[in-house]
py3Dmol code that shows the C-alpha trace and the ligand (Angstrom):
import py3Dmol

protein = """\
ATOM      1  CA  MET A   1      65.960 138.443 158.879  1.00  0.00           C
ATOM      2  CA  GLN A   2      66.445 142.188 159.109  1.00  0.00           C
ATOM      3  CA  THR A   3      69.164 143.803 161.226  1.00  0.00           C
ATOM      4  CA  TRP A   4      68.618 146.516 163.830  1.00  0.00           C
ATOM      5  CA  GLY A   5      70.285 148.900 161.425  1.00  0.00           C
ATOM      6  CA  GLU A   6      67.730 148.086 158.720  1.00  0.00           C
ATOM      7  CA  LEU A   7      64.833 148.155 161.148  1.00  0.00           C
ATOM      8  CA  GLN A   8      65.720 151.687 162.149  1.00  0.00           C
ATOM      9  CA  SER A   9      64.353 153.036 158.893  1.00  0.00           C
ATOM     10  CA  VAL A  10      61.153 150.979 159.104  1.00  0.00           C
ATOM     11  CA  GLN A  11      60.390 151.156 162.834  1.00  0.00           C
ATOM     12  CA  PRO A  12      62.528 154.053 164.082  1.00  0.00           C
ATOM     13  CA  LEU A  13      60.992 154.487 167.538  1.00  0.00           C
ATOM     14  CA  ALA A  14      60.771 150.820 168.419  1.00  0.00           C
ATOM     15  CA  SER A  15      64.272 149.952 167.281  1.00  0.00           C
ATOM     16  CA  LYS A  16      65.700 152.993 169.063  1.00  0.00           C
ATOM     17  CA  ILE A  17      64.381 151.746 172.398  1.00  0.00           C
ATOM     18  CA  ILE A  18      66.026 148.371 171.910  1.00  0.00           C
ATOM     19  CA  ILE A  19      69.275 149.732 170.497  1.00  0.00           C
ATOM     20  CA  ASN A  20      69.671 152.150 173.400  1.00  0.00           C
ATOM     21  CA  SER A  21      69.065 149.480 175.997  1.00  0.00           C
ATOM     22  CA  LEU A  22      71.501 147.111 174.255  1.00  0.00           C
ATOM     23  CA  LYS A  23      74.170 149.775 174.134  1.00  0.00           C
ATOM     24  CA  ARG A  24      73.770 150.479 177.827  1.00  0.00           C
ATOM     25  CA  ASN A  25      73.456 146.776 178.534  1.00  0.00           C
ATOM     26  CA  ARG A  26      70.135 147.307 180.236  1.00  0.00           C
ATOM     27  CA  ILE A  27      67.787 144.643 179.028  1.00  0.00           C
ATOM     28  CA  SER A  28      64.292 144.612 180.514  1.00  0.00           C
ATOM     29  CA  HIS A  29      62.811 141.528 182.063  1.00  0.00           C
ATOM     30  CA  ALA A  30      59.689 141.999 180.024  1.00  0.00           C
ATOM     31  CA  TYR A  31      58.781 143.628 176.741  1.00  0.00           C
ATOM     32  CA  LEU A  32      55.311 144.167 175.421  1.00  0.00           C
ATOM     33  CA  ILE A  33      55.446 144.509 171.659  1.00  0.00           C
ATOM     34  CA  GLN A  34      52.175 145.863 170.331  1.00  0.00           C
ATOM     35  CA  GLY A  35      51.185 146.541 166.754  1.00  0.00           C
ATOM     36  CA  THR A  36      48.438 145.650 164.301  1.00  0.00           C
ATOM     37  CA  ARG A  37      48.622 142.513 162.166  1.00  0.00           C
ATOM     38  CA  GLY A  38      51.472 142.546 159.720  1.00  0.00           C
ATOM     39  CA  THR A  39      53.732 144.969 161.562  1.00  0.00           C
ATOM     40  CA  GLY A  40      56.405 142.310 162.120  1.00  0.00           C
ATOM     41  CA  LYS A  41      56.026 141.550 165.826  1.00  0.00           C
ATOM     42  CA  LYS A  42      57.324 137.993 165.531  1.00  0.00           C
ATOM     43  CA  ASP A  43      60.348 139.018 163.499  1.00  0.00           C
ATOM     44  CA  PHE A  44      61.073 141.736 166.019  1.00  0.00           C
ATOM     45  CA  ALA A  45      60.907 139.233 168.883  1.00  0.00           C
ATOM     46  CA  THR A  46      63.069 136.726 167.013  1.00  0.00           C
ATOM     47  CA  LEU A  47      65.724 139.346 166.323  1.00  0.00           C
ATOM     48  CA  LEU A  48      65.692 140.387 169.962  1.00  0.00           C
ATOM     49  CA  ALA A  49      66.108 136.767 171.098  1.00  0.00           C
ATOM     50  CA  MET A  50      69.009 136.295 168.682  1.00  0.00           C
ATOM     51  CA  THR A  51      70.616 139.476 169.938  1.00  0.00           C
ATOM     52  CA  LEU A  52      70.429 138.262 173.512  1.00  0.00           C
ATOM     53  CA  LEU A  53      71.830 134.785 172.822  1.00  0.00           C
ATOM     54  CA  CYS A  54      74.138 135.050 169.789  1.00  0.00           C
ATOM     55  CA  GLU A  55      77.658 133.754 170.337  1.00  0.00           C
ATOM     56  CA  GLN A  56      79.280 136.052 167.817  1.00  0.00           C
ATOM     57  CA  ARG A  57      77.433 139.296 168.248  1.00  0.00           C
ATOM     58  CA  GLN A  58      79.058 142.254 166.549  1.00  0.00           C
ATOM     59  CA  GLY A  59      78.180 145.302 168.589  1.00  0.00           C
ATOM     60  CA  ILE A  60      74.413 145.148 168.890  1.00  0.00           C
ATOM     61  CA  GLU A  61      73.846 142.999 165.789  1.00  0.00           C
ATOM     62  CA  PRO A  62      73.515 139.217 166.088  1.00  0.00           C
ATOM     63  CA  CYS A  63      75.576 137.371 163.463  1.00  0.00           C
ATOM     64  CA  GLN A  64      72.470 135.538 162.070  1.00  0.00           C
ATOM     65  CA  ASP A  65      74.811 132.678 161.229  1.00  0.00           C
ATOM     66  CA  CYS A  66      75.989 130.890 164.370  1.00  0.00           C
ATOM     67  CA  HIS A  67      74.448 127.735 165.792  1.00  0.00           C
ATOM     68  CA  LYS A  68      72.345 129.708 168.243  1.00  0.00           C
ATOM     69  CA  CYS A  69      71.076 132.250 165.764  1.00  0.00           C
ATOM     70  CA  ASN A  70      70.097 129.466 163.409  1.00  0.00           C
ATOM     71  CA  ARG A  71      68.277 127.524 166.078  1.00  0.00           C
ATOM     72  CA  ILE A  72      66.351 130.603 167.135  1.00  0.00           C
ATOM     73  CA  MET A  73      65.386 131.436 163.546  1.00  0.00           C
ATOM     74  CA  THR A  74      64.060 127.925 162.993  1.00  0.00           C
ATOM     75  CA  GLY A  75      62.298 127.857 166.356  1.00  0.00           C
ATOM     76  CA  ASN A  76      64.545 125.132 167.783  1.00  0.00           C
ATOM     77  CA  HIS A  77      66.486 126.777 170.552  1.00  0.00           C
ATOM     78  CA  PRO A  78      65.850 125.050 173.898  1.00  0.00           C
ATOM     79  CA  ASP A  79      66.032 128.297 175.842  1.00  0.00           C
ATOM     80  CA  VAL A  80      63.700 130.253 173.611  1.00  0.00           C
ATOM     81  CA  HIS A  81      60.126 129.204 174.169  1.00  0.00           C
ATOM     82  CA  TRP A  82      57.180 130.271 172.107  1.00  0.00           C
ATOM     83  CA  ILE A  83      53.709 130.172 173.569  1.00  0.00           C
ATOM     84  CA  GLU A  84      50.844 130.671 171.171  1.00  0.00           C
ATOM     85  CA  SER A  85      47.345 131.255 172.414  1.00  0.00           C
ATOM     86  CA  ASP A  86      44.671 128.876 171.150  1.00  0.00           C
ATOM     87  CA  GLY A  87      42.830 131.977 170.016  1.00  0.00           C
ATOM     88  CA  LYS A  88      40.934 132.355 173.268  1.00  0.00           C
ATOM     89  CA  THR A  89      43.049 131.939 176.368  1.00  0.00           C
ATOM     90  CA  ILE A  90      46.558 131.141 177.515  1.00  0.00           C
ATOM     91  CA  LYS A  91      46.090 128.984 180.554  1.00  0.00           C
ATOM     92  CA  ASN A  92      47.937 128.324 183.770  1.00  0.00           C
ATOM     93  CA  GLU A  93      48.947 124.871 182.603  1.00  0.00           C
ATOM     94  CA  GLN A  94      50.733 126.202 179.546  1.00  0.00           C
ATOM     95  CA  ILE A  95      52.742 128.578 181.697  1.00  0.00           C
ATOM     96  CA  ASP A  96      53.508 125.951 184.354  1.00  0.00           C
ATOM     97  CA  LEU A  97      54.666 123.464 181.781  1.00  0.00           C
ATOM     98  CA  LEU A  98      56.957 126.020 180.331  1.00  0.00           C
ATOM     99  CA  ARG A  99      58.368 126.961 183.658  1.00  0.00           C
ATOM    100  CA  LYS A 100      59.166 123.347 184.517  1.00  0.00           C
ATOM    101  CA  GLU A 101      60.863 122.855 181.213  1.00  0.00           C
ATOM    102  CA  PHE A 102      63.029 125.843 181.838  1.00  0.00           C
ATOM    103  CA  VAL A 103      64.019 124.813 185.310  1.00  0.00           C
ATOM    104  CA  TYR A 104      64.923 121.233 184.403  1.00  0.00           C
ATOM    105  CA  THR A 105      66.100 121.190 180.854  1.00  0.00           C
ATOM    106  CA  GLY A 106      66.922 124.647 179.615  1.00  0.00           C
ATOM    107  CA  LEU A 107      70.582 124.612 180.383  1.00  0.00           C
ATOM    108  CA  GLU A 108      72.127 125.711 177.137  1.00  0.00           C
ATOM    109  CA  THR A 109      72.610 129.275 178.336  1.00  0.00           C
ATOM    110  CA  ALA A 110      71.923 131.100 181.507  1.00  0.00           C
ATOM    111  CA  ARG A 111      69.367 133.299 179.849  1.00  0.00           C
ATOM    112  CA  LYS A 112      65.908 132.043 179.010  1.00  0.00           C
ATOM    113  CA  ILE A 113      63.457 133.777 176.761  1.00  0.00           C
ATOM    114  CA  TYR A 114      59.700 133.377 176.627  1.00  0.00           C
ATOM    115  CA  ILE A 115      57.885 134.745 173.622  1.00  0.00           C
ATOM    116  CA  ILE A 116      54.159 134.860 174.190  1.00  0.00           C
ATOM    117  CA  SER A 117      52.199 135.489 171.042  1.00  0.00           C
ATOM    118  CA  GLY A 118      48.601 136.682 171.329  1.00  0.00           C
ATOM    119  CA  ALA A 119      49.312 137.876 174.872  1.00  0.00           C
ATOM    120  CA  GLU A 120      45.888 139.518 175.123  1.00  0.00           C
ATOM    121  CA  ALA A 121      44.637 135.966 175.656  1.00  0.00           C
ATOM    122  CA  LEU A 122      46.556 135.499 178.933  1.00  0.00           C
ATOM    123  CA  THR A 123      44.166 134.757 181.766  1.00  0.00           C
ATOM    124  CA  VAL A 124      44.721 136.831 184.902  1.00  0.00           C
ATOM    125  CA  ASN A 125      46.052 133.757 186.688  1.00  0.00           C
ATOM    126  CA  ALA A 126      48.480 132.881 183.929  1.00  0.00           C
ATOM    127  CA  ALA A 127      49.624 136.475 183.769  1.00  0.00           C
ATOM    128  CA  ASN A 128      50.284 136.512 187.501  1.00  0.00           C
ATOM    129  CA  ARG A 129      52.385 133.398 187.227  1.00  0.00           C
ATOM    130  CA  ILE A 130      54.500 134.935 184.541  1.00  0.00           C
ATOM    131  CA  LEU A 131      55.040 138.002 186.677  1.00  0.00           C
ATOM    132  CA  LYS A 132      56.044 135.833 189.576  1.00  0.00           C
ATOM    133  CA  PHE A 133      58.782 133.968 187.833  1.00  0.00           C
ATOM    134  CA  LEU A 134      59.981 137.052 186.031  1.00  0.00           C
ATOM    135  CA  GLU A 135      60.830 138.349 189.432  1.00  0.00           C
ATOM    136  CA  GLU A 136      62.779 135.326 190.612  1.00  0.00           C
ATOM    137  CA  PRO A 137      66.290 136.661 191.095  1.00  0.00           C
ATOM    138  CA  ASP A 138      68.151 133.489 190.196  1.00  0.00           C
ATOM    139  CA  MET A 139      66.662 133.273 186.741  1.00  0.00           C
ATOM    140  CA  GLU A 140      67.917 135.509 184.007  1.00  0.00           C
ATOM    141  CA  THR A 141      64.672 135.590 182.123  1.00  0.00           C
ATOM    142  CA  THR A 142      63.268 137.783 179.419  1.00  0.00           C
ATOM    143  CA  ALA A 143      59.610 137.668 178.489  1.00  0.00           C
ATOM    144  CA  ILE A 144      58.514 139.093 175.173  1.00  0.00           C
ATOM    145  CA  LEU A 145      54.769 139.530 174.926  1.00  0.00           C
ATOM    146  CA  LEU A 146      53.235 140.147 171.528  1.00  0.00           C
ATOM    147  CA  THR A 147      49.790 141.545 170.945  1.00  0.00           C
ATOM    148  CA  ASP A 148      47.591 143.072 168.240  1.00  0.00           C
ATOM    149  CA  ASN A 149      45.668 144.872 170.916  1.00  0.00           C
ATOM    150  CA  GLY A 150      47.744 146.422 173.679  1.00  0.00           C
ATOM    151  CA  GLN A 151      44.723 147.891 175.420  1.00  0.00           C
ATOM    152  CA  SER A 152      43.446 144.459 176.360  1.00  0.00           C
ATOM    153  CA  ILE A 153      46.588 143.523 178.305  1.00  0.00           C
ATOM    154  CA  ILE A 154      45.839 143.734 182.019  1.00  0.00           C
ATOM    155  CA  PRO A 155      47.341 146.815 183.730  1.00  0.00           C
ATOM    156  CA  THR A 156      49.528 144.836 186.164  1.00  0.00           C
ATOM    157  CA  ILE A 157      51.293 143.264 183.187  1.00  0.00           C
ATOM    158  CA  ARG A 158      51.517 146.472 181.178  1.00  0.00           C
ATOM    159  CA  SER A 159      53.054 148.360 184.044  1.00  0.00           C
ATOM    160  CA  ARG A 160      55.896 145.879 184.355  1.00  0.00           C
ATOM    161  CA  CYS A 161      56.783 145.730 180.695  1.00  0.00           C
ATOM    162  CA  GLN A 162      58.846 147.954 178.520  1.00  0.00           C
ATOM    163  CA  ILE A 163      56.274 148.856 175.880  1.00  0.00           C
ATOM    164  CA  ILE A 164      57.284 148.829 172.254  1.00  0.00           C
ATOM    165  CA  ASP A 165      54.863 150.180 169.657  1.00  0.00           C
ATOM    166  CA  LEU A 166      55.228 148.953 166.106  1.00  0.00           C
ATOM    167  CA  GLN A 167      53.748 151.270 163.489  1.00  0.00           C
ATOM    168  CA  PRO A 168      51.876 150.043 160.428  1.00  0.00           C
ATOM    169  CA  LEU A 169      54.321 149.913 157.544  1.00  0.00           C
ATOM    170  CA  ASP A 170      54.030 152.483 154.809  1.00  0.00           C
ATOM    171  CA  GLN A 171      53.716 150.988 151.366  1.00  0.00           C
ATOM    172  CA  THR A 172      57.320 151.519 150.322  1.00  0.00           C
ATOM    173  CA  ALA A 173      58.647 149.948 153.508  1.00  0.00           C
ATOM    174  CA  PHE A 174      56.189 147.090 153.082  1.00  0.00           C
ATOM    175  CA  GLN A 175      57.365 146.446 149.511  1.00  0.00           C
ATOM    176  CA  HIS A 176      60.949 146.481 150.695  1.00  0.00           C
ATOM    177  CA  ARG A 177      60.147 143.908 153.335  1.00  0.00           C
ATOM    178  CA  LEU A 178      58.378 141.634 150.840  1.00  0.00           C
ATOM    179  CA  VAL A 179      61.349 141.714 148.485  1.00  0.00           C
ATOM    180  CA  GLN A 180      63.636 140.781 151.357  1.00  0.00           C
ATOM    181  CA  LEU A 181      61.670 137.704 152.477  1.00  0.00           C
ATOM    182  CA  GLU A 182      64.158 134.913 152.100  1.00  0.00           C
ATOM    183  CA  ASN A 183      61.977 132.001 151.067  1.00  0.00           C
ATOM    184  CA  GLU A 184      59.499 133.758 148.803  1.00  0.00           C
ATOM    185  CA  SER A 185      61.545 135.425 146.038  1.00  0.00           C
ATOM    186  CA  ILE A 186      59.091 138.253 145.460  1.00  0.00           C
ATOM    187  CA  ASN A 187      60.389 140.722 142.890  1.00  0.00           C
ATOM    188  CA  GLU A 188      59.852 144.472 143.102  1.00  0.00           C
ATOM    189  CA  ASN A 189      57.179 144.480 140.455  1.00  0.00           C
ATOM    190  CA  ASN A 190      55.073 141.907 142.296  1.00  0.00           C
ATOM    191  CA  ALA A 191      55.771 143.530 145.666  1.00  0.00           C
ATOM    192  CA  ARG A 192      54.284 146.788 144.391  1.00  0.00           C
ATOM    193  CA  LEU A 193      51.045 145.092 143.404  1.00  0.00           C
ATOM    194  CA  LEU A 194      50.871 143.143 146.671  1.00  0.00           C
ATOM    195  CA  SER A 195      51.346 146.337 148.681  1.00  0.00           C
ATOM    196  CA  ALA A 196      48.351 147.889 146.955  1.00  0.00           C
ATOM    197  CA  LEU A 197      46.149 144.971 147.990  1.00  0.00           C
ATOM    198  CA  THR A 198      47.157 144.446 151.611  1.00  0.00           C
ATOM    199  CA  ASN A 199      49.521 145.623 154.301  1.00  0.00           C
ATOM    200  CA  ASN A 200      49.538 142.299 156.039  1.00  0.00           C
ATOM    201  CA  ILE A 201      52.615 140.229 155.384  1.00  0.00           C
ATOM    202  CA  ASP A 202      50.869 136.841 155.720  1.00  0.00           C
ATOM    203  CA  ASP A 203      48.088 137.837 153.343  1.00  0.00           C
ATOM    204  CA  ALA A 204      50.669 139.104 150.859  1.00  0.00           C
ATOM    205  CA  ILE A 205      52.551 135.792 150.995  1.00  0.00           C
ATOM    206  CA  MET A 206      49.296 133.910 150.499  1.00  0.00           C
ATOM    207  CA  TYR A 207      48.442 135.966 147.384  1.00  0.00           C
ATOM    208  CA  HIS A 208      51.958 135.477 146.086  1.00  0.00           C
ATOM    209  CA  LYS A 209      51.921 131.709 146.580  1.00  0.00           C
ATOM    210  CA  GLU A 210      48.582 131.240 144.868  1.00  0.00           C
ATOM    211  CA  GLU A 211      49.920 132.939 141.711  1.00  0.00           C
ATOM    212  CA  LYS A 212      46.345 133.446 140.539  1.00  0.00           C
ATOM    213  CA  LEU A 213      46.894 137.100 141.334  1.00  0.00           C
ATOM    214  CA  TYR A 214      49.504 137.429 138.616  1.00  0.00           C
ATOM    215  CA  GLU A 215      47.286 135.719 136.041  1.00  0.00           C
ATOM    216  CA  ILE A 216      44.540 138.162 136.903  1.00  0.00           C
ATOM    217  CA  ARG A 217      46.973 141.051 136.521  1.00  0.00           C
ATOM    218  CA  ASP A 218      47.697 139.821 132.973  1.00  0.00           C
ATOM    219  CA  ILE A 219      44.003 139.768 132.118  1.00  0.00           C
ATOM    220  CA  VAL A 220      43.523 143.260 133.532  1.00  0.00           C
ATOM    221  CA  THR A 221      46.442 144.470 131.431  1.00  0.00           C
ATOM    222  CA  GLN A 222      44.873 142.862 128.340  1.00  0.00           C
ATOM    223  CA  LEU A 223      41.573 144.591 129.057  1.00  0.00           C
ATOM    224  CA  ILE A 224      43.364 147.943 129.122  1.00  0.00           C
ATOM    225  CA  TYR A 225      44.929 147.099 125.748  1.00  0.00           C
ATOM    226  CA  GLU A 226      41.451 146.349 124.421  1.00  0.00           C
ATOM    227  CA  LEU A 227      40.112 149.654 125.700  1.00  0.00           C
ATOM    228  CA  LEU A 228      42.950 151.521 123.990  1.00  0.00           C
ATOM    229  CA  ASP A 229      43.322 149.608 120.723  1.00  0.00           C
ATOM    230  CA  ASN A 230      40.226 147.564 120.235  1.00  0.00           C
ATOM    231  CA  TYR A 231      37.471 149.507 121.855  1.00  0.00           C
ATOM    232  CA  GLU A 232      34.640 147.910 119.850  1.00  0.00           C
ATOM    233  CA  GLU A 233      35.764 144.436 120.931  1.00  0.00           C
ATOM    234  CA  ARG A 234      35.678 145.059 124.673  1.00  0.00           C
ATOM    235  CA  TYR A 235      32.350 143.308 125.138  1.00  0.00           C
ATOM    236  CA  LEU A 236      33.635 140.280 123.278  1.00  0.00           C
ATOM    237  CA  PHE A 237      36.798 140.326 125.384  1.00  0.00           C
ATOM    238  CA  VAL A 238      34.727 140.031 128.533  1.00  0.00           C
ATOM    239  CA  HIS A 239      33.028 136.911 127.159  1.00  0.00           C
ATOM    240  CA  GLN A 240      36.049 135.300 125.565  1.00  0.00           C
ATOM    241  CA  LYS A 241      38.745 136.055 128.129  1.00  0.00           C
ATOM    242  CA  TRP A 242      37.642 137.698 131.342  1.00  0.00           C
ATOM    243  CA  LEU A 243      34.684 135.488 132.273  1.00  0.00           C
ATOM    244  CA  PRO A 244      36.165 132.118 131.209  1.00  0.00           C
ATOM    245  CA  GLN A 245      39.471 132.760 133.006  1.00  0.00           C
ATOM    246  CA  LEU A 246      38.118 134.238 136.223  1.00  0.00           C
ATOM    247  CA  LYS A 247      35.792 131.452 137.202  1.00  0.00           C
ATOM    248  CA  GLU A 248      35.248 132.074 140.898  1.00  0.00           C
ATOM    249  CA  ARG A 249      33.394 135.084 142.223  1.00  0.00           C
ATOM    250  CA  GLN A 250      36.385 135.962 144.396  1.00  0.00           C
ATOM    251  CA  ASP A 251      38.614 136.015 141.304  1.00  0.00           C
ATOM    252  CA  GLN A 252      36.125 138.343 139.632  1.00  0.00           C
ATOM    253  CA  ALA A 253      36.229 140.606 142.655  1.00  0.00           C
ATOM    254  CA  LEU A 254      40.029 140.533 142.710  1.00  0.00           C
ATOM    255  CA  GLY A 255      40.011 141.331 138.988  1.00  0.00           C
ATOM    256  CA  LEU A 256      37.963 144.448 139.679  1.00  0.00           C
ATOM    257  CA  ASP A 257      40.249 145.417 142.577  1.00  0.00           C
ATOM    258  CA  ILE A 258      43.279 145.153 140.306  1.00  0.00           C
ATOM    259  CA  LEU A 259      41.532 147.116 137.566  1.00  0.00           C
ATOM    260  CA  ILE A 260      40.866 149.841 140.135  1.00  0.00           C
ATOM    261  CA  ILE A 261      44.570 149.817 141.039  1.00  0.00           C
ATOM    262  CA  ALA A 262      45.470 150.128 137.343  1.00  0.00           C
ATOM    263  CA  ILE A 263      43.150 153.064 136.717  1.00  0.00           C
ATOM    264  CA  ASN A 264      44.400 154.758 139.882  1.00  0.00           C
ATOM    265  CA  ASP A 265      47.949 154.342 138.558  1.00  0.00           C
ATOM    266  CA  VAL A 266      46.972 156.208 135.404  1.00  0.00           C
ATOM    267  CA  VAL A 267      45.356 158.997 137.451  1.00  0.00           C
ATOM    268  CA  HIS A 268      48.425 159.349 139.665  1.00  0.00           C
ATOM    269  CA  PHE A 269      50.745 159.348 136.688  1.00  0.00           C
ATOM    270  CA  GLN A 270      48.717 162.113 135.049  1.00  0.00           C
ATOM    271  CA  MET A 271      49.066 164.156 138.209  1.00  0.00           C
ATOM    272  CA  GLY A 272      52.837 163.796 138.055  1.00  0.00           C
ATOM    273  CA  ARG A 273      53.129 161.265 140.855  1.00  0.00           C
ATOM    274  CA  GLU A 274      55.213 158.996 138.697  1.00  0.00           C
ATOM    275  CA  ASN A 275      56.619 156.879 141.491  1.00  0.00           C
ATOM    276  CA  HIS A 276      53.196 156.109 142.834  1.00  0.00           C
ATOM    277  CA  THR A 277      52.190 153.258 140.564  1.00  0.00           C
ATOM    278  CA  PHE A 278      51.344 149.760 141.757  1.00  0.00           C
ATOM    279  CA  LEU A 279      50.354 147.733 138.723  1.00  0.00           C
ATOM    280  CA  PHE A 280      52.490 149.426 136.106  1.00  0.00           C
ATOM    281  CA  GLN A 281      56.208 149.978 136.220  1.00  0.00           C
ATOM    282  CA  PRO A 282      57.022 153.675 135.952  1.00  0.00           C
ATOM    283  CA  GLY A 283      58.402 153.416 132.396  1.00  0.00           C
ATOM    284  CA  ASP A 284      55.624 151.166 131.105  1.00  0.00           C
ATOM    285  CA  GLY A 285      54.582 151.922 127.507  1.00  0.00           C
ATOM    286  CA  LEU A 286      50.975 150.897 128.095  1.00  0.00           C
ATOM    287  CA  LEU A 287      50.757 153.260 131.056  1.00  0.00           C
ATOM    288  CA  GLN A 288      52.115 156.098 128.944  1.00  0.00           C
ATOM    289  CA  ARG A 289      49.527 155.461 126.251  1.00  0.00           C
ATOM    290  CA  ALA A 290      46.702 155.271 128.778  1.00  0.00           C
ATOM    291  CA  VAL A 291      47.863 158.566 130.256  1.00  0.00           C
ATOM    292  CA  ASN A 292      47.751 160.190 126.803  1.00  0.00           C
ATOM    293  CA  GLN A 293      44.506 158.679 125.630  1.00  0.00           C
ATOM    294  CA  PHE A 294      42.208 158.786 128.672  1.00  0.00           C
ATOM    295  CA  THR A 295      41.110 162.193 129.871  1.00  0.00           C
ATOM    296  CA  GLN A 296      40.999 162.788 133.579  1.00  0.00           C
ATOM    297  CA  LYS A 297      37.237 163.145 133.449  1.00  0.00           C
ATOM    298  CA  ARG A 298      36.907 159.766 131.792  1.00  0.00           C
ATOM    299  CA  LEU A 299      39.253 158.119 134.280  1.00  0.00           C
ATOM    300  CA  LEU A 300      37.278 159.438 137.222  1.00  0.00           C
ATOM    301  CA  GLN A 301      34.059 158.178 135.676  1.00  0.00           C
ATOM    302  CA  MET A 302      35.710 154.772 135.146  1.00  0.00           C
ATOM    303  CA  LEU A 303      36.681 154.655 138.817  1.00  0.00           C
ATOM    304  CA  LYS A 304      33.143 155.519 139.815  1.00  0.00           C
ATOM    305  CA  ASP A 305      31.735 152.767 137.586  1.00  0.00           C
ATOM    306  CA  LEU A 306      34.317 150.323 138.908  1.00  0.00           C
ATOM    307  CA  LEU A 307      33.465 150.988 142.544  1.00  0.00           C
ATOM    308  CA  HIS A 308      29.806 150.527 141.711  1.00  0.00           C
ATOM    309  CA  ALA A 309      30.567 147.239 139.951  1.00  0.00           C
ATOM    310  CA  ARG A 310      32.643 146.102 142.898  1.00  0.00           C
ATOM    311  CA  GLN A 311      29.688 146.743 145.185  1.00  0.00           C
ATOM    312  CA  LYS A 312      27.391 144.725 142.971  1.00  0.00           C
ATOM    313  CA  MET A 313      29.891 141.858 143.004  1.00  0.00           C
ATOM    314  CA  ASN A 314      29.662 141.898 146.802  1.00  0.00           C
ATOM    315  CA  GLN A 315      25.890 141.897 146.611  1.00  0.00           C
ATOM    316  CA  TYR A 316      25.982 138.688 144.585  1.00  0.00           C
ATOM    317  CA  VAL A 317      24.803 140.165 141.306  1.00  0.00           C
ATOM    318  CA  HIS A 318      25.821 137.722 138.564  1.00  0.00           C
ATOM    319  CA  PRO A 319      29.414 138.448 137.430  1.00  0.00           C
ATOM    320  CA  THR A 320      28.459 138.263 133.742  1.00  0.00           C
ATOM    321  CA  LEU A 321      25.916 141.012 134.241  1.00  0.00           C
ATOM    322  CA  VAL A 322      28.293 143.151 136.283  1.00  0.00           C
ATOM    323  CA  MET A 323      31.091 142.914 133.722  1.00  0.00           C
ATOM    324  CA  GLU A 324      28.872 143.436 130.648  1.00  0.00           C
ATOM    325  CA  GLN A 325      27.427 146.561 132.157  1.00  0.00           C
ATOM    326  CA  LEU A 326      30.825 147.815 133.277  1.00  0.00           C
ATOM    327  CA  VAL A 327      32.587 147.626 129.921  1.00  0.00           C
ATOM    328  CA  LEU A 328      29.609 149.138 128.132  1.00  0.00           C
ATOM    329  CA  GLN A 329      29.842 152.116 130.477  1.00  0.00           C
ATOM    330  CA  PHE A 330      33.593 152.363 129.819  1.00  0.00           C
TER     331      PHE A 330
END
"""
ligand_1 = """\
1
ZN
Zn 74.788 134.418 166.054
"""
view = py3Dmol.view(width=600, height=400)
view.addModel(protein, "pdb")
view.setStyle({"model": 0}, {"cartoon": {"style": "trace"}})
view.addModel(ligand_1, "xyz")
view.setStyle({"model": 1}, {"stick": {}})
view.zoomTo()
view.show()
């Protein structure tokens, strides 16, 4: 889990709002955290909950180690309640149930926290109920609403929340976040490739877990070797390696996407943007050779052919045909 200090570089505006209110000890009753998929809304809410309940907080930073912090991180703290929408609506009953639980059983601390994920799905009735018990003076309650789409939150809710906007992560920040994920052990090299394919953290983890991605990267690298060293054998390579190893159409498509990333790397490197590579590491020997051997004109033509091939793959042209044609054009 990141700290507020670390978050400041990734989400400067959002973390500033929280840090300032923590320093002045002015916590809102309700926060609306809005940001597109993959911006880290749940992590942000978890960190905020830990900050509010940690027993050994140092300044504004929760210790991330005490009993309470641990229970919040694993979703097991009795005073921190998550409500997830079923994808359509969050109903009265869900809110009522929660409220009862809080009143009767949530006695671990005075403060209770509701985290409502997919808050755009709150029905007007359910939203009104939340507002009502947020205003009960005897309950020290914080509601944290999370949404992909802030505009669809009803105005009466919006107006009572402190609004926190999370910005889409830039690629470097996204890579940094992937490397820091505790249970995934994603190295920097893999994080770079993942960040070129998606800026959604869940999708990146899914790619990483499947591992197919890294096999496909190896095949793409081999194809570039063939183009440099064994040009006459490229057609054979497609039949002996590429097609047998990438069996599914989606693997074929991913193969083309990664090849596009690789060729883009070479283009960027030629233009002197040496830290802007996603498949290759900056000092990669193969990259250096590709930079020397391919002219810019040829690279741009390759990209054009690749995009065309990618389109055909989407239009269900047979992968064998797409790949044969592509490498002959190369
Ligand atoms: Zn703690």
